[in-house]
N, C-alpha and C positions, 0 to 999 in steps of 0.2 A: 756544511750547509745545513741550515735550520729548516726543518719541514714547515711548509705552509699549505694553505688550501690549494694553491696553484702547483705546488711541488710536494705532494704528501708522502709520508712514510708508507712503504708497502709491507704489509704484514701477511704472512702465510701461516695458516694453522694446518698442520699435518694431523689428520684424524685417523687413528689406527683401528677404531671400532668399526665393525661391519654394519652396525645399526645406524643408518643415516638419519633417522628421526628420533634417536634415543637421547639419553642424558648427556653423553659426551658431545654430541652435536649441539644440543641446547646450550651447554656451557661454552662451547667454542663460539657459537653465534652471539651469545651474551657478551663475551669478551670483545669480539670484533665490533659489535654495536656500541659498546662503551668507549672503545678506542676511537671509532669513527665519529662519535658525538663531539669530540674535541675539535674536529674539523681539519686536523693536520695528518690524518692517516686514512688509508683504505686497505681493505683486506679481502682475503678469500679463504675458503675452507677446501682443502684437498683431501678427499676420502681415499685412503690407500686401497680400499676394497674395490675401487674403480679401475685399478691397474693390476697387471700380472707381475707382481713384484718378485714372486718366487722365494726360495729359501737359499740362503748362502750355505754352501757345502764346506766352506773353509779350505778350498783348494789353493787359494792365493794366486791364481792365474792372473788376476788383475794387478797384483804387485809385480809379478814377473814382467808383465807387458808395460809397466810404467804408467798405467792409467789409474785414476782414482776409482773407476768402476768398470767392470768388464761387461756390464749389462748393456744390451742393445736398446737404444731409445725407441726403436720401432717395434721390436718384438717383446721387450721386457724380460728377456731371458739371458742368462749368462752365456757369453760366447764360447766358453769352454765346453758347453754341453752340445754344441752343434757338430 
């Protein structure tokens, strides 16, 4: 399916910087503005600092459970820590 103005591509920029108004945000915003100027895409910037992502401990519980991620979507923490 070819993207059109009625059915645009969806672009998500994951921003790892904690500085929401800094250079990384400015570059991401410029990228999205340039893509959106073509009229066949729309995008969003997701600042990872807005979420409690936590740190992977390498316990591999998520592999044993057969899930791609052991993180809870509601709490943002690894279920093996509960």
